[in-house]
N, C-alpha and C positions, 0 to 999 in steps of 0.2 A: 808379894806372897810367892813364894818358890812354888816349883813346877810338882813335887808331890803334894803339897798343901791342895793345888788346884786342883788336881785327880781327887783329892779325899773330898774335897767341898763337894764338886757336881757327883761323885758316888754319893752322897749324902743325900742330895737334891733329888736326885731321882729315885733313891729310896723311899724317900718321904712322900712322894708323888705317887709311886707304883700302887698305892690301895685305890687312889682314885682312880688310876687306868683300869685297875681290873674289876672296878665297880661301873663301868664304862657302858653295861648291858642296861635294858631299859625295864621297868616295871615287872614284864613275865619273863626276861630273857631275851638277849639277843634283840632283835627288831619286830619283836612282837606286839611292841607297845602301838606303835603306828598302825599294824594292821588290825591292831584291834580297836582302834579309833575308826577305821575304816568300817569295819564288820558292823560295829555299833552304829555309826551314823546311817548306812547302809539300810540297816535292819529296821531303824526308827522309821526311815522314808518309803519303804516297803510297807511297814504297820500302816502308816499314816494313811496310804492311799487304800488299802485295803477297807480300813474304817470307814472311808468317805464311800466307797461303793456299798459296803453293806448299810451303811445310812440312808444313802439313796433306795436302796430296795426295800427297805422296812418303809421308808417314809411314803414310799409310793402305795403300799399295801394299807398302810394305816388310812391315809387319806381315800382310799376306796371303800373301807370298811367304814368312815366315817360317814362316806356318803351312802351307802348301805344301812347304816345302823346296824352295823350287825357283822360277826366275822363268823361266815359260813366254813364249813368244815376244811373246803377245797381250798379256799383262801391260806388258811390255817396251815395246809402242808406246806405251801410254797412258803411261807413266811418262817416256819418254824426252823428250818436249816440256816436262815438269816441270823434270828436271835440266839441260834448254838454259836455260830462265828462272831456275833459279837461279844459272847461268853468269853470266847476264845481268844479273841482280840484284845479284849480288858485284861484277861490274865497276863499276854504276852508283853502287853505295857506294863503292868506291875514288875515282870521279871526286868524288864530293862531298867527300869527305877532302881531296883535291888541290884543289879549288877553294876549299875554305875554308882552308887554308893560303895560296893565292894573295891571298885576302880581307885575312887576317890579316897578311902582309906589307905590303900598300898600305895599310892601316890603320896601320900602324909607321911609314911611310914619310910618310904624311900628318899624323898626329901623334904626332912624337920623345917630347913630354912625355907621352905615355901610352903607351908602347914595350911596359911591361911587360903591359899588357891583350893586344894585338897576338901579342907573342912566347909568352905562355901559352896562349892560344887555337891559333897554330901549331903549338906542342909536343904540344897535348892530342891535335890531329890526327894529327901525326906518330906519337904513342905508339900511336893507336887501329890506323891504318893498319899499323905493323908489328907488333903484338898479333894482330890477324886473319889477315894474311898467316901469321905463326908457326903459328896454330891450324890453319887450312886445310893446312900441310905436313903437320904431325902427325897429322891427321885422314886425309890419303892416305897416310901411311907404315904406319899401324896397319891400313889395308885393303889392304897390298903394292901402292901405287902409285904412277907415278913422279910426283913433285912438279914436275918441268922439262915433264913431259907437259901439264901443268895451269897452266903459267906466263903465258899469255895467254887472252883468250877465245876465241881460234880455235882454238889449239890445245887446248884444255879440250874445247871440240864435236868436234873431230876425234878426240880420248881416247873420248872418251863414245861416237861412232862406232864407234870401232874395235872398244871392249869389249862391243858387242852380238852381235859374231861369237860368240860362246861363252855358254852357261849361266853359266860360272865367273865370266868378266868381266862377265856383267850384275849379277850377285849382288855384287859387288866394288864395280863403280860405284854400284850403289843402296845399299847401306850407307853407303858415304862419303857420298853425298849426302845420305842420312837423316841423319846426324852433322852435317855441315856448313851441312845446311838449317837444324837447331836454333840451331848458333851463330851462325848470320846474323841469325837473328832475334833472339837478344838484344844482337850486337852493333852491328844496326843500331838498335836503341832505345836504346842506348848513345851511340852517335852522333846521335841525335834530341836527346837530352838534349844534349851536347854544344854542338853547333850552337846551341840556344835560347838555352844559356847565355853561349855566346860572344859569340853577336850582341846579345844582350841589353847585354851590358856593353861591347860597341865603338859600341851607338845611344844609349846613356845617356849615352856620354861626348861622342860626337859633337852630341847635343841640349843637353848644358851649353856646348858651346865657342859652337852658334847663340844660344842666349839671350844668353851672356855678349857677342857681336858687336853684336845686337841691345840690350843693355843701353846699350852703348858709342855705338852709333849715336845713341841716344836723349839720351844725355849730351852729345855732339856739338850735335844740334838744339837742346838747352836753351841750351848755349852762345850759338850764333847768336842764338837770340830775346834771351838778354838782353842781348848785345849790339848788337843793333838797336835794342832800347828805351834802352838807354842813349846812343845816337848823337840822340835825341829823334827829333821826329815830323818826317817827311819832307814837302815842299810840299804835295803830295795829301791828307794828314793834319792839317794847320795848321788852326784855326779860321776857319770864314769871316770875312770882311771883314778879314784881318789880311793886311796890306801887306809884302812881301816890300824888303827894302832894295835 
């Protein structure tokens, strides 16, 4: 192959590879995907700790109420804030699950060849959401509470406020809250494990793609260097004393 053909071939290879290099960004551009992974894992870890603390506080008041066979107003005032926190924690956990499903969808769109990774992760998050909602509804029903009154954070907070008007209502909500708090601790711990596993799989695949693109870049650079060497020295590289024709 002559020298002009070498140059044309290398230029064609570089042009063919250039879209891959331009696509070297992450799901959200730049280096935000690794940062997004760290942020998501950090949030679910913090949420797991908060759920554990709230569960312990609710359980303590519940045991006191069971010993007294009643939930006095003064005890309710101390636990109502914990129940409100439980509602917020449950909402945040749902939000993390939905955010993870969106990330999985973006990953699948960005890397169609690895769609199974994103699809599996998204399905796990959807299953977690369905299972968690089902358990909450079941526990509310066991305590003779209407699930539709707890369908949103705002309505749940209002339902807790309404229940405070009677001793029976307070005990119903406290007992349901105690059960749901324990369940949320387990569910959020499971969510944490699934988020870490899903992000690890997606991050590993993306790192592999970055390495492959870098290797392709190195190969093109080597081809350019070899082509330049095959063309011979440039005028500035010729030995001193050489007279150009």
